[in-house]
C-alpha positions in Angstrom: 15.9 -1.4 -42.1 19.6 -1.5 -41.1 20.3 -1.8 -37.5 20.6 1.2 -35.8 18.1 3.1 -37.5 15.2 2.5 -35.3 14.1 5.7 -33.4 13.0 4.5 -30.3 11.7 7.0 -27.4 11.5 5.9 -23.9 8.9 7.0 -21.5 11.0 7.3 -17.7 14.0 7.3 -16.7 14.2 4.9 -14.0 16.0 1.6 -13.6 13.9 0.6 -16.6 14.5 3.5 -18.6 17.9 3.6 -18.9 18.8 0.5 -18.8 17.3 0.0 -22.2 18.6 2.8 -23.5 21.9 1.7 -22.2 21.6 -1.6 -23.9 20.2 -0.1 -27.1 22.7 2.3 -28.0 25.3 -0.3 -26.5 24.7 -2.6 -29.2 23.7 0.4 -31.7 20.2 -0.8 -32.3 18.2 2.1 -32.3 18.8 6.0 -31.7 17.5 6.9 -28.7 15.3 9.6 -26.8 14.5 9.3 -22.9 12.0 11.9 -21.7 11.7 12.1 -18.0 9.5 14.8 -15.9 11.8 15.1 -13.3 15.3 16.8 -13.5 17.4 13.7 -12.8 17.1 10.3 -13.5 16.4 7.1 -11.1 12.6 7.8 -10.2 11.3 6.4 -6.5 15.0 4.3 -6.6 16.9 7.7 -7.0 18.9 9.6 -4.4 18.6 12.9 -3.3 20.6 15.6 -0.6 18.9 16.1 3.1 20.8 16.8 6.6 23.9 16.6 4.9 23.5 13.2 3.2 22.5 11.2 0.1 19.3 9.7 1.0 17.3 7.3 -1.3 13.4 7.1 -1.7 12.8 4.5 1.2 15.1 1.4 1.5 16.7 0.2 -1.5 19.4 -2.5 -2.4 21.0 -4.8 -4.8 20.3 -8.1 -4.4 23.0 -10.4 -5.4 20.6 -12.4 -7.5 21.0 -9.8 -9.8 21.5 -10.8 -13.2 25.6 -11.7 -13.8 25.6 -9.9 -16.9 23.8 -7.2 -15.1 25.8 -7.0 -11.8 29.1 -7.0 -14.1 28.0 -3.6 -15.9 27.4 -2.0 -12.7 30.1 -3.1 -11.5 31.9 -1.7 -14.3 30.4 2.0 -14.0 30.8 1.9 -10.5 34.1 0.2 -9.5 35.2 0.2 -5.7 31.8 2.4 -5.2 29.8 -0.8 -4.8 29.6 -1.9 -2.0 29.5 -5.7 -0.8 27.8 -5.4 2.9 26.2 -7.8 5.4 22.1 -7.5 6.0 21.7 -6.2 9.3 18.1 -5.2 9.9 15.8 -6.4 12.8 12.1 -6.9 13.1 10.1 -6.1 16.3 7.9 -9.1 16.8 5.1 -9.6 19.4 7.9 -7.5 21.9 11.0 -8.9 21.1 14.1 -8.0 18.4 15.1 -10.6 16.3 17.8 -10.1 13.5 16.8 -10.2 10.2 17.9 -12.0 8.4 16.9 -15.0 10.2 19.9 -16.6 12.5 18.9 -20.0 14.5 20.8 -19.2 17.2 19.2 -15.6 17.7 15.7 -16.7 17.1 16.3 -19.2 19.9 17.9 -16.8 22.4 15.4 -14.4 21.3 11.7 -15.3 19.4 8.8 -15.1 22.1 7.8 -18.5 23.3 4.6 -18.6 23.1 5.5 -17.9 19.1 7.7 -20.4 18.7 5.5 -23.0 20.2 2.6 -22.2 18.2 4.8 -22.4 15.0 5.7 -25.6 16.2 2.1 -27.0 16.4 0.9 -24.9 13.1 4.1 -27.0 11.1 2.9 -30.4 13.1 -0.7 -29.9 11.7 -0.2 -29.0 8.9 -1.2 -31.8 7.2 -3.9 -32.5 8.4 -5.0 -28.9 7.8 -8.5 -28.5 5.7 -7.4 -27.6 2.0 -8.2 -23.2 1.5 -11.7 -22.4 0.2 -10.1 -19.5 -1.8 -7.2 -18.4 -3.3 -6.5 -15.6 -1.9 -3.1 -14.4 0.1 -4.9 -15.5 3.7 -6.0 -18.3 1.9 -2.3 -19.4 0.5 -0.3 -18.3 4.0 -3.1 -19.6 5.7 -2.5 -22.9 4.8 1.4 -23.0 4.0 2.0 -21.5 7.5 -0.4 -21.5 9.6 -2.0 -18.9 12.2 0.4 -17.5 14.0 2.7 -16.4 11.7 -0.1 -15.0 9.5 -1.8 -13.6 12.4 1.2 -12.3 14.3 3.1 -11.2 11.5 2.4 -11.4 7.4 -1.4 -10.4 8.2 -1.1 -7.4 10.2 1.7 -6.1 7.6 -0.5 -6.5 4.5 -3.0 -4.7 5.8 -0.6 -1.7 6.7 1.3 -1.9 3.2 -1.6 -2.7 0.9 -4.7 -1.4 3.0 -6.6 -4.0 2.7 -7.6 -7.7 4.1 -5.8 -10.7 3.5 -8.5 -12.4 2.3 -9.4 -9.3 -0.4 -5.8 -9.7 -1.4 -5.0 -11.9 -4.6 -3.3 -15.2 -3.7 -0.9 -14.0 -6.8 0.3 -11.4 -4.5 1.4 -13.6 -1.6 3.5 -15.5 -4.5 5.4 -12.9 -5.7 5.9 -10.9 -2.6 6.2 -13.2 -0.1 9.6 -15.2 -0.2 9.5 -17.5 2.7 5.8 -18.3 1.8 5.9 -22.2 3.3 7.8 -23.7 6.3 10.7 -25.2 3.6 11.4 -22.1 2.4 11.5 -20.7 5.8 13.8 -23.4 7.4 16.0 -22.6 3.8 15.9 -19.0 5.0 17.2 -19.7 8.5 19.7 -22.5 7.8 21.3 -20.1 4.9 22.9 -18.4 7.9 24.8 -21.1 8.7 28.4 -21.6 8.1 28.7 -23.9 5.4 24.9 -23.9 4.4 25.3 -20.5 3.1 24.8 -19.3 -0.4 26.6 -17.4 -2.3 25.4 -14.0 -1.4 22.8 -15.1 1.6 22.2 -12.3 4.0 24.3 -9.7 1.9 23.8 -7.0 -0.4 25.4 -4.7 -2.7 24.9 -0.8 -2.2 26.8 2.6 -4.1 28.6 4.5 -1.6 26.8 7.8 -3.0 23.1 6.0 -2.8 21.6 3.9 -4.5 20.5 6.4 -6.8 23.8 6.0 -8.2 23.1 3.3 -10.2 20.4 4.8 -12.5 22.8 7.6 -12.8 25.8 5.5 -14.0 23.2 3.8 -16.8 21.9 7.5 -17.8 25.4 8.6 -17.9 27.0 5.9 -20.0 23.7 5.9 -22.5 24.4 9.1 -22.7 28.0 8.9 -23.7 27.1 6.1 -25.7 24.3 8.6 -28.3 21.7 8.2 -26.2 19.6 11.8 -26.0 18.0 11.7 -22.0 15.4 14.7 -21.9 14.3 15.9 -18.3 12.2 18.4 -17.2 9.7 16.7 -20.1 6.2 16.3 -18.9 4.5 14.4 -21.6 0.9 14.9 -22.8 -0.7 13.6 -25.2 0.3 10.4 -27.5 -0.8 9.7 -30.7 -0.5 6.1 -32.0 0.1 5.4 -35.4 -2.4 5.0 -38.4 -1.0 3.2 -40.4 2.2 0.3 -40.3 4.8 2.8 -41.4 3.3 5.8 -39.6 5.1 6.7 -36.3 4.2 7.3 -32.7 3.8 11.2 -32.0 4.9 11.6 -28.5 3.5 15.6 -27.6 5.2 17.5 -24.3 5.6 20.2 -22.5 8.8 22.0 -20.6 10.3 24.8 -19.2 11.4 25.6 -23.1 7.5 25.5 -24.2 5.7 22.3 -26.2 7.6 19.9 -27.8 6.7 17.5 -30.5 8.5 14.2 -31.6 8.3 11.2 -33.9 9.3 6.8 -33.1 9.7 4.1 -34.5 9.3 2.6 -31.5 7.5 3.8 -28.4 8.4 2.2 -25.0 6.8 3.0 -22.1 7.9 2.5 -18.2 5.0 4.7 -16.8 2.2 3.7 -15.1 0.2 1.4 -18.0 -3.4 3.0 -16.5 -1.5 6.6 -17.1 -0.4 5.5 -20.9 -3.7 4.1 -21.6 -4.8 8.1 -20.4 -1.9 9.6 -22.9 -3.2 8.0 -25.9 -6.7 8.8 -25.2 -7.9 9.0 -28.7 -9.1 5.8 -29.8 -8.7 4.2 -26.4 -11.9 1.9 -25.6 -14.1 1.9 -22.9 -13.0 -1.5 -21.3 -9.8 -0.2 -21.2 -10.5 3.2 -19.4 -12.4 0.9 -17.0 -9.7 -1.8 -16.8 -7.5 0.9 -15.7 -9.7 2.5 -13.1 -9.8 -0.9 -11.2 -6.4 -0.9 -10.4 -4.8 0.2 -7.7 -1.8 1.4 -6.5 -0.8 2.2 -2.5 0.7 5.5 -1.7 3.7 5.8 0.2 4.9 8.7 2.8 8.7 8.5 2.9 9.3 10.9 6.4 13.1 11.8 6.9 14.0 12.7 10.4 17.8 14.7 10.4 19.2 13.5 14.2 22.1 15.9 15.6 23.8 12.5 16.7 26.5 10.3 15.1 24.0 7.9 15.0 20.7 6.3 15.9 21.4 2.3 15.8 23.7 0.4 14.2 20.8 -1.3 12.4 20.0 -0.9 8.6 16.7 -1.1 8.8 14.1 -2.0 11.6 10.4 -3.9 10.4 7.4 -3.4 11.8 4.8 -5.5 11.6 2.7 -4.5 14.5 -0.6 -2.8 14.1 0.2 -0.8 16.9 2.6 0.8 15.1 1.6 2.9 11.6 5.4 3.0 10.3 6.0 -0.2 8.2 9.7 -0.1 8.1 12.7 2.4 9.6 15.7 2.8 7.1 19.0 5.0 8.4 20.7 5.4 5.2 24.1 6.0 6.7 24.2 2.6 7.9 23.7 1.1 4.4 27.4 2.0 2.5 29.3 1.4 5.8 31.2 4.8 5.2 30.1 6.6 9.1 29.9 10.0 6.7 29.2 12.6 8.6 30.9 11.8 11.3 28.6 13.9 13.7 24.7 13.4 12.9 22.4 11.1 10.9 19.5 10.4 9.1 16.3 8.4 9.3 13.6 7.2 6.8 10.6 5.7 7.8 8.1 4.3 5.9 4.1 5.2 6.2 2.2 3.6 3.4 -1.2 5.2 3.3 -4.2 6.2 0.4 -4.2 9.7 -1.3 -7.8 9.9 0.7 -6.3 9.1 4.1 -5.5 11.7 6.4 -1.8 10.9 6.8 -1.5 12.0 3.3 -2.2 15.6 3.9 -0.4 16.1 7.2 2.0 18.9 7.7 6.0 17.5 7.7 6.2 18.4 11.3 2.9 16.6 12.2 4.1 13.4 10.6 7.9 14.2 12.1 6.0 13.8 15.6 4.1 10.5 14.3 7.7 8.8 13.5 8.8 9.7 16.9 5.6 8.6 18.8 5.6 5.1 17.0 9.3 4.7 17.4 8.7 5.6 21.6 5.6 3.0 21.1 8.3 0.2 19.7 10.9 0.6 22.3 13.3 2.6 19.9 13.0 6.1 20.9 14.5 9.1 19.5 17.8 10.0 21.7 16.7 13.6 20.5 14.3 15.7 18.7 15.0 16.2 15.3 16.9 19.6 13.2 14.6 19.2 10.2 12.1 16.9 9.0 11.1 16.2 5.2 8.2 14.2 3.6 8.7 12.7 0.2 5.0 11.4 -1.0 4.6 8.9 -3.7 1.1 8.3 -4.9 2.1 4.6 -6.5 4.5 2.9 -4.5 3.3 -0.6 -4.6 0.5 -2.4 -6.9 -2.2 -4.0 -4.9 -3.5 -7.1 -6.3 -7.3 -7.0 -4.8 -8.7 -10.6 -5.9 -9.4 -10.8 -9.5 -7.2 -7.7 -10.4 -5.5 -9.7 -13.0 -8.8 -9.8 -15.2 -8.6 -5.8 -15.5 -4.9 -5.7 -15.9 -5.3 -8.5 -18.5 -7.9 -6.2 -20.6 -4.8 -3.5 -20.1 -1.8 -5.7 -21.6 -3.8 -7.4 -24.5 -4.9 -3.4 -25.0 -1.2 -3.0 -25.1 0.0 -5.8 -27.6 -2.9 -4.7 -30.0 -1.0 -1.4 -30.8 1.8 -1.0 -33.3 5.0 -0.6 -32.2 4.1 -0.1 -28.2 5.8 -1.9 -25.2 5.1 -1.4 -21.8 7.4 -2.9 -19.7 9.5 -2.4 -16.0 7.4 -2.0 -12.6 4.7 0.3 -13.6 4.6 -0.8 -16.9 3.6 -4.1 -16.1 1.8 -3.8 -12.6 4.9 -5.7 -11.0 6.0 -6.5 -7.6 10.0 -6.3 -8.4 13.1 -5.2 -7.8 15.6 -2.9 -9.2 17.4 -5.9 -10.6 13.8 -7.2 -11.7 13.3 -3.7 -13.7 17.1 -3.8 -15.1 16.7 -7.9 -16.4 13.4 -6.3 -18.0 15.5 -3.5 -19.6 18.0 -5.8 -20.9 15.3 -8.5 -22.0 13.5 -5.8 -24.3 16.7 -4.4 -25.6 17.7 -7.5 -26.9 14.3 -8.4 -28.9 14.5 -5.4 -31.0 16.0 -6.9 -34.1 16.7 -5.1 -37.9 13.2 -6.2 -39.1 11.5 -4.9 -35.6 11.0 -6.2 -32.2 10.5 -9.5 -31.7 7.2 -10.2 -30.0 7.6 -14.0 -29.8 11.0 -13.5 -28.1 9.9 -10.8 -25.7 6.7 -13.2 -25.0 9.3 -15.9 -23.7 10.9 -13.7 -21.3 7.6 -12.4 -20.3 7.2 -16.0 -18.9 10.1 -15.4 -16.7 9.2 -12.2 -15.0 5.8 -13.8 -13.9 8.3 -16.0 -12.1 10.0 -13.4 -10.0 9.4 -13.1 -6.4 10.6 -10.1 -4.5 13.7 -10.4 -2.5 13.4 -9.8 1.2 
């Protein structure tokens, strides 16, 4: 098969989908069609208009840890629109506000004395503590950090974000999701704010002038320019796997134009792997469907408040680990690119993790706006005025939840995907991963680099997968 003869169909136009489409067309490795159910690219990494501003689906940043080649491409797409900004957030901890990223002087001045003394005691006593009995999220962090930090910060935050007790979560969740999971790592984080000790990119992030979705939009535009076919408003209804080594994949879908059916030599999926199993349906073993049902995801309510004031605070984000506050994070999108526009109003975005069965999930916009106002008053940062508008976006699958033993169930799904010819499941949702956008783009670039004229190099892909397993969320 000559280069460029592969017909690759990609499910999903988020960063992993359009990133791969761009790379495949850049190197003329394949004919590419991307299918997206929404009318625009981006997925949860997209942006939209509200309150006269571009806002994101929650709080997003491009981290300096991004692979240099990927960052160079993004800079090439966006030019001066890609802003290099200092992080300027704060954490509400035991009635005090501390800066995030952590700063040594700020900690000395603002940290609750009881918390500081307890943390010092835990650090000194660490060598004498008994080894943990298990390998849960709670076991890992308690062994490494002790009770003060765990019980005041990580454990209440974990209950809010993932809806489970720390002991019911896998230790993998701690290793993948907590970048400062030991006293040594925590000290490095704090010292990275000291001039002379600060590594490149520490305490900074990249953010586009027109919202985080500008990154995915730029990839989609570049892929289209290079010949990729991006089809929006397509809802895939069925996937038919090849009956022989030479048969194509068949993708059935619907849109406003009616039913469609296309073929692919290679099917690349960035949609949730459990959904992939349901779409294939026929011939999928019961054990695979049972494993898919065991994987849990946490839903998220994004509650946007439009305020008729120039700004709410100077901070880009507030973090609320305490159990007395229901929201976990509040971001002010206007402060991310630092443009100060529009001058007469601002928008806040509150994040409220929940389950689809929770009463919050079905509350109307006004009631959820009132909930946010109540939480902010409790936190000591009340709204200066009533919002002129409230908008709620519901994300049914915002975070994977790594319950104890989840890897067994994901392993069954993963092995099943590998057993099907010319099928690739990747990206955040495809690999059930806690990842940043730069990780999703790294997967996209790696996948495209594995497609050779003779087919997909599974050995090379497994080597990339081993690297993906070391990804730790930046925050």
